[in-house]
Structure formats: structure tokens, C-alpha cells
Steps between C-alpha positions, in 0.01 A plus 500: 500500500247627244581523132505866405538733204801671657726196468578512873589173672568639848184520718625799701583695186165404346309620807687831487427561131142377528430742783645797312333427167157412636487792744564736210216326314277534807575871506407524131165338576421800719670773298345402168160405646540151357291358785200682355528281190472168685190306600421534871445191711563234236785262428538670163572828676742332738684330213534838326659647814734201533598516133576871523717457808694187405511482117857635489618226734298182441341328200215385723390856584121515499468128426327238710746270675512133404699394808371423849655737753508533879635732766563429870334160467185655346415363157330752274222399261587205280594606147253239374205690652636853468281615208188379677604672825569828321157498333341468843714787633402718203135448594544577869325823610709808581247761609633565851821470701430152639417356159809659343737355762334159470564515125860606562556206738366257238727646233795458733407135552484460121847656455461486122857589397834328534644801685393856591150416627501709817637816344253486209198403707544783751484750212194311370340522845551876517337538158187326628491701824546823306218424259250356745547695825723794405792392718834319474729333752786711632737203499770699677280477811469120483773325697680228305477223760140583588408485133685175426346327803152626415531381141633163613189454714255654251401176319358375832389831654511839327402716798859593575591621150173694478575676829857578396409645160189680622717700742739595220241632253540853366291715267820635338435281199703707253782602732843434347679468835246249635540295182882504498531420871244228443708340225806504728304339784348242266840400368643490851241237598670275242853590610574756227628813673816607321350795312254771592245579230556872555874461432432304183265776388769763561753295303255472212448876477 
């Protein structure tokens, strides 16, 4: 159970509120062109995305984790070496699709935040793809189990995740529907599927 700004001590309730709040923030990133203000392809840019999404929920939003974390028996980069790893990732090339996905895989291995890494890093990835090759991933076309398995294997072999994402690329880089469906798919990979971004948008208006 993560400490949070909402004063919630029930993990189910926290997940519900986190999904709603951060999806609204993700929508604002697109609506207000906030993404255009962030650095592309750096940890600084990723931390700005993370802070924007999660600052209403967690004190650690945008901040480097100090804990060691793991998932499904995979241990992410040690917190002791995280700064060094992130400097190397910042300097990785990103001039074509293969290089961009390789950089994305390394950032996933780093997992720099206490929580919310996947959701933030997929937005970060799309920013790089958009800038460098004029495309983004249509995440609604990427099957959840295929994606999770490919990412699990990616530290050893990244061919699978490259193939999966290559086949889901679209040149609709400024399309609202592609973005909103993408946020829903991205959240669903992490088990957050209570709200549709489109419904949250309608409730806002």
C-alpha cells in the first residue's frame, strides 16, 4: 500500500481514484499541448510527464526512486546505480525505429519511479517516435498479453517488442481518438480499466 496524498488506506479505492485522476491529467497533456513543453527522449522529459500525471496522488511524482523494486521475479535497475543508468539512456541514439525501441526497453529496465513507470514511459516513447519518425503507436491495436510477454522478454531479446510495435505504428500523430484509446490501452496493461478516457472527458465538459 503506497502512501498517498488522498489519505486513502484501501488499495482498491486508491487504484480507482488514481486511475480517474491520472487519466484526466493524461487527457490534459494532449488537450493543452503540455507534451510540447517537455524534453524528448531524456529522463528529465520522462520525469516531467510522471510528475504531471501523478502529482495529485503521490509525493514521489517525478522523483527518482530510492527503493529497489521487482516485478514477476525481474529486478529492475538497482537504485544505487539508477542515476548512472539514466545518463547512459539519455545518451542513447534515437534516430530510427530500432534505436528508439532499444532506448525504450532500457528505460523500462531502469524503471526510475516507485510507481507509474509503464504508463509514463509509453507516453514518453510516443513523443520520441513522433519527433524522430513522424509516427506514434496505436496502443489500442497492441494486445495486452502479447505486449506484456514481449516486454518481459525484451531485456534478453527485443525482436518481439519491435515487431509488435512496428505493426501498430500510425501516422495519425495528432489524432485525439488514437491518443485517448491509447491511454486506455496503456492503463489496461497495468490492470486499470474502470474508466474510459472519453467518458472522463465528457464528465469534465
